C-alpha positions in Angstrom: -11.6 -4.4 17.2 -11.9 -6.9 14.3 -8.6 -8.4 13.3 -7.3 -7.3 9.9 -5.9 -10.1 7.8 -3.2 -9.6 5.2 -2.6 -11.4 1.9 0.5 -11.2 -0.3 1.6 -14.9 -0.4 0.4 -15.2 -4.1 2.5 -13.2 -6.5 1.8 -13.8 -10.2 4.3 -11.1 -11.2 8.0 -11.2 -10.4 9.7 -8.1 -9.0 11.3 -7.6 -12.4 7.8 -7.8 -14.1 6.4 -5.2 -11.7 9.3 -2.9 -12.6 8.8 -3.4 -16.3 5.1 -2.7 -16.2 5.8 0.5 -14.2 8.5 1.6 -16.6 6.3 0.9 -19.6 3.4 2.8 -18.0 5.6 5.9 -17.6 6.6 5.6 -21.3 2.9 5.6 -22.2 2.3 8.7 -20.2 5.3 10.5 -21.8 5.2 9.2 -25.4 1.6 8.3 -26.0 -0.3 10.4 -23.6 -3.9 10.3 -22.3 -7.0 12.0 -23.8 -8.4 14.5 -21.4 -11.7 15.9 -22.5 -12.9 18.0 -19.6 -11.5 21.6 -19.9 -11.1 21.9 -16.1 -9.2 18.6 -15.9 -6.9 19.7 -18.8 -6.2 23.0 -17.1 -5.2 21.1 -13.9 -2.8 18.9 -15.7 -1.3 21.6 -17.8 -0.8 23.9 -14.9 1.1 21.1 -13.1 3.5 20.6 -16.1 1.8 18.3 -18.6 2.3 19.0 -22.3 -0.4 19.4 -24.8 -0.2 17.2 -27.9 -2.6 16.5 -30.7 -6.3 17.1 -30.1 -7.2 16.5 -26.5 -4.2 14.4 -25.7 -1.8 15.4 -22.9 1.6 13.9 -22.4 2.7 13.6 -18.7 6.4 13.7 -17.7 7.4 10.7 -15.6 8.6 13.1 -12.8 5.1 14.7 -12.7 3.3 11.3 -12.6 5.5 10.0 -9.8 5.1 13.2 -7.8 1.3 13.2 -8.0 1.1 9.4 -7.3 3.4 9.8 -4.3 1.2 12.5 -2.8 -1.8 10.1 -2.5 -2.4 8.5 0.9 -1.3 4.9 1.3 -4.2 3.9 3.5 -7.8 5.0 3.2 -10.2 4.0 6.1 -13.7 3.2 4.9 -15.7 3.1 8.1 -18.8 1.3 9.3 -21.2 2.8 11.8 -20.1 0.8 14.8 -18.2 2.4 17.6 -16.0 -0.7 18.2 -14.5 -0.3 14.7 -15.2 -3.9 13.9 -16.9 -2.8 10.6 -14.1 -0.6 9.4 -12.0 -1.4 6.4 -8.5 0.0 6.4 -7.8 -0.1 2.7 -4.1 -0.3 2.0 -1.0 -2.4 2.3 -2.0 -6.0 1.9 -5.1 -5.8 4.1 -7.9 -7.9 2.6 -11.7 -7.2 2.7 -14.4 -8.7 0.4 -17.9 -7.6 -0.3 -20.6 -6.9 -2.9 -20.3 -4.9 -6.1 -22.4 -3.0 -8.5 -24.3 -2.3 -10.5 -26.6 -5.1 -11.8 -29.7 -4.3 -13.7 -31.5 -7.5 -12.7 -32.1 -9.7 -9.7 -32.7 -13.5 -9.4 -35.1 -14.1 -6.5 -34.8 -17.1 -4.3 -36.1 -20.2 -6.1 -36.7 -18.3 -9.4 -35.4 -19.6 -12.8 -35.4 -16.2 -14.6 -34.3 -12.8 -13.5 -36.4 -9.7 -13.3 -35.5 -6.0 -13.4 -34.1 -4.7 -10.1 -36.0 -2.1 -8.1 -35.4 0.1 -5.0 -36.8 -2.5 -2.7 -34.0 -4.9 -3.8 -31.4 -2.3 -2.6 -33.2 -2.5 0.8 -33.3 -6.3 0.8 -29.7 -6.7 -0.2 -28.6 -4.2 2.4 -30.5 -6.2 5.1 -28.8 -9.4 4.0 -25.4 -7.9 3.9 -25.9 -6.6 7.4 -26.5 -10.2 8.6 -23.9 -12.1 6.6 -20.9 -12.1 8.8 -18.1 -12.6 6.2 -19.2 -9.8 3.9 -17.2 -6.8 4.9 -19.0 -4.0 3.1 -22.0 -3.1 1.0 -21.1 -1.8 -2.4 -24.5 -0.8 -4.0 -25.1 -3.8 -6.2 -28.3 -3.2 -8.1 -29.8 -0.4 -10.1 -33.3 0.7 -9.2 -35.1 0.6 -12.5 -38.3 1.9 -11.0 -36.7 5.3 -10.4 -36.0 8.3 -12.6 -32.3 8.7 -13.4 -32.0 11.9 -11.3 -33.4 10.1 -8.2 -31.1 7.0 -8.3 -28.0 8.3 -6.4 -29.8 9.6 -3.3 -32.3 6.8 -3.0 -29.7 4.0 -3.4 -27.5 5.4 -0.7 -30.4 6.3 1.6 -31.8 2.7 1.4 -28.4 1.3 2.1 -27.6 3.6 5.0 -31.0 2.9 6.5 -30.6 -0.9 6.6 -26.9 -1.7 7.1 -24.2 -0.5 9.5 -21.4 -1.7 7.1 -19.5 0.7 4.9 -21.5 1.8 1.9 -19.8 2.4 -1.5 -21.6 3.2 -4.7 -21.1 4.4 -8.2 -22.6 7.9 -8.8 -24.2 9.3 -11.9 -25.0 13.0 -11.4 -23.5 16.0 -9.8 -26.7 16.7 -8.0 -26.7 13.1 -6.7 -23.2 13.5 -5.3 -24.2 16.7 -3.4 -27.4 15.1 -2.1 -25.7 11.9 -0.9 -23.0 13.8 0.9 -25.5 16.1 2.6 -27.6 13.1 3.6 -24.5 11.3 5.1 -23.5 14.5 7.0 -26.9 14.4 8.7 -26.4 10.8 9.6 -22.9 11.5 10.9 -23.9 14.6 12.9 -22.0 17.1 10.7 -19.5 17.5 7.9 -16.4 17.1 10.1 -17.5 13.8 11.8 -18.2 12.4 8.3 -14.7 13.3 7.0 -13.1 11.8 10.2 -15.0 8.5 9.9 -16.3 8.3 6.3 -19.0 5.6 6.1 -19.7 6.3 2.5 -17.4 6.4 -0.5 -18.0 6.8 -4.3 -16.8 5.4 -7.6 -15.9 7.5 -10.6 -14.8 5.2 -13.5 -12.0 5.8 -15.9 -12.9 4.9 -19.4 -10.3 2.7 -21.1 -8.2 3.0 -23.0 -6.1 6.0 -22.1 -8.9 8.4 -21.7 -10.4 10.7 -19.0 -13.9 11.5 -20.3 -15.9 14.6 -19.6 -18.5 13.2 -17.2 -16.5 11.0 -14.9 -13.6 13.4 -14.8 -16.0 16.0 -13.5 -17.4 13.6 -10.9 -13.9 12.7 -9.7 -13.0 16.4 -9.3 -16.2 17.1 -7.4 -16.0 14.1 -5.0 -12.3 14.8 -4.3 -13.0 18.4 -3.5 -15.7 17.4 -1.1 -13.2 15.2 0.8 -15.1 11.9 0.3 -13.1 8.8 -0.5 -13.2 8.2 -4.3 -12.3 5.1 -6.3 -11.0 5.6 -9.9 -11.1 2.1 -11.4 -10.4 1.2 -15.0 -12.0 -1.6 -16.9 -9.8 -2.6 -19.8 -10.8 -5.8 -21.7 -8.0 -7.9 -23.0 -8.4 -8.3 -26.7 -10.9 -5.5 -27.0 -9.9 -2.2 -25.3 -6.5 -3.5 -24.3 -3.9 -5.8 -25.9 -4.6 -9.5 -26.0 -1.6 -10.2 -23.7 -2.2 -9.9 -20.0 1.0 -7.9 -19.6 -0.2 -5.4 -22.2 -3.6 -5.2 -20.5 -1.9 -4.5 -17.2 -0.1 -1.6 -18.7 -3.4 -0.1 -19.9 -5.1 -0.8 -16.6 -2.2 0.8 -14.7 -2.0 3.9 -16.8 -5.8 4.5 -16.8 -6.3 4.2 -13.0 -3.1 6.2 -12.3 -4.5 9.0 -14.5 -7.5 9.0 -12.2 -5.4 9.0 -9.1 -3.4 12.0 -10.5 -6.6 13.9 -11.4 -8.0 13.4 -7.8 -4.7 14.7 -6.4 -4.7 17.7 -8.7 -8.2 18.6 -7.6 -7.5 18.2 -3.9 -4.0 17.2 -2.8 -4.0 14.4 -0.3 -7.5 13.4 -1.1 -8.4 9.8 -0.1 -8.3 8.2 -3.6 -8.2 4.5 -4.3 -6.4 2.8 -7.2 -8.8 0.4 -8.9 -9.0 -2.5 -11.4 -12.0 -4.0 -13.0 -9.9 -5.6 -15.7 -11.0 -8.7 -17.5 -11.0 -10.4 -20.9 -13.3 -10.2 -23.8 -15.0 -13.3 -25.3 -13.5 -13.1 -28.8 -16.5 -14.9 -30.3 -18.8 -11.9 -29.7 -16.7 -9.4 -27.8 -18.7 -9.6 -24.5 -17.2 -9.0 -21.1 -16.3 -12.2 -19.2 -16.5 -12.2 -15.5 -15.7 -15.8 -14.6 -12.5 -16.2 -16.6 -9.4 -17.3 -14.7 -7.5 -14.5 -16.5 -9.6 -12.0 -14.7 -8.3 -13.4 -11.4 -4.7 -13.2 -12.7 -5.1 -9.6 -13.9 -6.6 -8.4 -10.6 -4.1 -10.3 -8.5 -1.3 -8.8 -10.5 -2.8 -5.3 -10.2 -2.6 -5.8 -6.4 1.1 -6.0 -6.8 1.1 -2.8 -8.9 -0.9 -1.0 -6.2 1.5 -2.2 -3.6 4.4 -1.0 -5.7 3.0 2.5 -5.6 1.9 2.2 -2.0 -1.7 2.9 -3.0 -4.9 1.5 -1.5 -6.4 -1.0 -4.0 -10.0 -1.7 -5.2 -10.1 -5.0 -7.0 -12.6 -7.3 -8.7 -13.1 -11.0 -8.0 -15.8 -13.5 -7.2 -18.0 -13.2 -10.2 -19.3 -15.8 -12.6 -20.7 -16.1 -16.1 -23.1 -18.8 -15.0 -26.8 -18.0 -15.2 -27.7 -19.4 -11.8 -26.0 -20.4 -8.5 -24.7 -23.7 -9.8 -21.4 -25.6 -9.8 -19.9 -23.2 -12.4 -20.8 -20.2 -10.3 -19.1 -21.8 -7.3 -15.8 -22.7 -8.9 -15.5 -19.5 -11.0 -16.2 -17.3 -8.0 -14.0 -19.2 -5.6 -11.0 -19.3 -7.9 -10.8 -15.6 -8.6 -11.6 -14.6 -5.0 -8.9 -16.7 -3.5 -6.3 -15.5 -6.1 -7.0 -11.8 -5.5 -7.2 -12.2 -1.8 -4.0 -14.2 -1.5 -2.3 -11.5 -3.6 -3.3 -8.9 -1.0 -6.1 -7.2 -2.9 -7.5 -4.7 -0.4 -11.1 -3.9 -1.2 -12.4 -6.8 -3.3 -15.8 -5.9 -4.7 -18.2 -8.0 -6.8 -17.2 -11.0 -4.6 -20.8 -11.6 -3.4 -23.9 -12.2 -5.3 -23.2 -11.7 -9.0 -24.0 -14.0 -11.8 -24.5 -13.7 -15.6 -21.6 -11.4 -16.6 -22.5 -9.1 -13.7 -25.9 -8.4 -15.2 -27.8 -10.1 -12.4 -27.6 -10.1 -8.6 -28.7 -13.4 -7.1 -30.1 -13.5 -3.6 -29.1 -17.1 -3.2 -25.6 -16.5 -4.4 -25.1 -13.7 -1.9 -25.5 -16.3 0.9 -23.4 -18.9 -0.9 -20.6 -16.4 -1.4 -20.7 -15.5 2.3 -19.4 -19.0 2.9 -16.9 -18.8 0.0 -15.5 -15.5 1.4 -15.2 -17.1 4.9 -13.1 -19.9 3.3 -11.1 -17.5 1.3 -10.2 -15.5 4.4 -9.3 -18.6 6.3 -6.8 -19.2 3.4 -5.5 -15.7 3.7 -5.0 -16.2 7.5 -2.7 -19.1 6.8 -1.3 -21.5 9.3 -0.3 -20.2 12.7 3.0 -21.6 14.0 3.9 -21.0 17.7 4.3 -23.1 20.8 0.6 -23.5 21.3 -0.1 -24.6 17.7 2.9 -26.9 17.5 1.4 -28.7 20.5 4.6 -30.6 21.5 3.5 -31.0 25.1 0.1 -32.4 24.0 1.8 -34.8 21.5 4.1 -35.9 24.3 1.3 -36.4 26.7 -0.9 -38.4 24.3 1.9 -40.5 23.0 1.9 -43.2 20.3 -1.5 -44.7 19.5 -3.5 -42.1 21.4 -6.2 -39.7 20.3 -6.8 -35.9 20.8 -10.6 -35.7 20.9 -10.9 -35.3 24.6 -7.8 -33.0 25.0 -8.5 -29.6 26.5 -6.3 -28.2 23.8 -8.8 -29.5 21.2 -11.8 -28.0 23.0 -10.0 -24.7 23.4 -9.0 -24.2 19.8 -11.4 -26.2 17.7 -13.6 -23.2 16.8 -10.7 -20.9 16.0 -8.4 -23.2 14.1 -11.0 -24.2 11.5 -13.5 -22.3 9.5 -17.1 -23.5 10.1 -19.3 -22.8 7.1 -22.9 -21.8 7.8 -24.4 -23.2 4.6 -22.3 -26.2 3.6 -23.8 -29.7 4.3 -21.5 -31.9 6.2 -23.9 -34.6 7.4 -24.2 -38.1 6.1 -26.6 -39.0 3.3 -29.3 -40.3 5.6 -29.5 -37.0 7.6 -29.4 -35.0 4.4 -32.3 -36.9 2.9 -34.3 -36.6 6.1 -34.1 -32.8 5.7 -35.4 -32.8 2.2 -32.2 -33.6 0.1 -31.7 -29.9 -0.5 -28.7 -28.7 -2.5 -26.7 -25.5 -1.7 -28.9 -23.3 -3.8 -32.1 -24.5 -2.0 -30.5 -24.1 1.4 -29.4 -20.6 0.5 -32.9 -19.7 -0.6 -34.2 -20.9 2.8 -31.7 -18.6 4.5 -32.7 -15.6 2.4 -36.3 -16.1 3.2 -35.7 -16.5 6.9 -33.5 -13.4 7.1 -36.0 -11.2 5.2 -38.9 -12.5 7.2 -37.4 -10.9 10.3 -38.3 -7.5 11.5 -36.1 -5.0 9.7 -33.6 -3.0 11.7 -33.2 0.7 10.8 -29.9 2.4 11.4 -30.7 6.1 10.7 -32.1 7.8 13.8 -35.7 9.1 13.4 -34.7 12.7 13.8 -32.0 12.5 11.1 -34.4 10.5 8.8 -37.0 13.2 9.1 -34.5 16.0 8.3 -33.2 14.0 5.3 -36.7 13.4 4.0 -37.5 17.1 4.3 -34.3 18.3 2.6 -33.4 15.8 -0.1 -35.8 16.0 -3.1 -37.0 12.8 -4.7 -36.4 10.4 -1.8 -38.8 7.5 -1.4 -40.2 6.5 2.0 -38.7 3.2 3.1 
């Protein structure tokens, strides 16, 4: 079974700061309240002890909030389709996993200078790449198929992903019919409803609309997914300076209240349901109020939110690894690496958006997906830290070699050299002469070559033929892949 690595060494919040954000959040629930538009959601809260205020606002006593939050599971297993369990993500505590995110409207093809609208075939190609890239832990559906009618999107995106990757598939959902079709499809793949609930290889995202609001549509989706027993993420996306205070602490309060409201709604709909606390918090560019995905403050916010999730003993879905750059250039590299390492070292559990996104998350880049695979590998080596034991301290080896000696030929070196260091697959570590002999290609060009080579291979399909035929017969609107 794949070794799970834990973060937690980076803590942007002191213990006192965590307590103050928690206490302020409870005051917001009690004194300000949240707007709950969906009548069924309002009834669930009121029946549990919330108080009606003006309009659609409900005020939630601290005791009720803490009881509902405490009823949510502390670990949610998001499984892959591998009997060894090597592809499973046990989301909770300080376990760290990184993968793709969604949902971009455009893609940048290998070698291209300008993006084009994404289509269903891009979901297929991205799934195939994720299946091959060893450091990407899961496939969160990362592009929107603009070639499909809206009512066909949910089922087709999940079907494409499940067909071409064994890794866990998470995705945002848009319609109630789509939720039902995706779950029915996954049950066919799993061999029934019970096997799917025992090892859920799909999960869904139902957003919370900041600030302090549970809207009609996503509240309904949260209730539906929770009642079907499928893991559901309830992330909030406050923007510091726009839909949240300009201060990062104030933004964290909004973020915390919003996603906890989603957690509570899921628990009211189905007590004990596998729900995941989520943050997509970032900052607004105050020049034109657009979302910034590469700001260092986004890393700070999502690292701090990891501490809040740990405070509540809730599994955590985080954002990191994005960039505002328009291509896979140096800016893309440093912005992506900085936020990914911050959130991973803080113990962010399920870190999405960490592979492939550029241009404020509007575009998924094939090349950057490959580059980020190396970045994630380096990040996880940092999370692993430095092992200190008798073997790694190497006293006997040091004594044997003595002053002025070398360690190149030591069996100790040969035994541990592949495990002690991370070996990137894309980085160039040759001298200039060798680099020039191979065409003087930069990282983006090498990544483009990798993409083309992977996609030129014969595709592997992971849905058995009998299940695929049954799915195609039963689910309306599915495209043949």
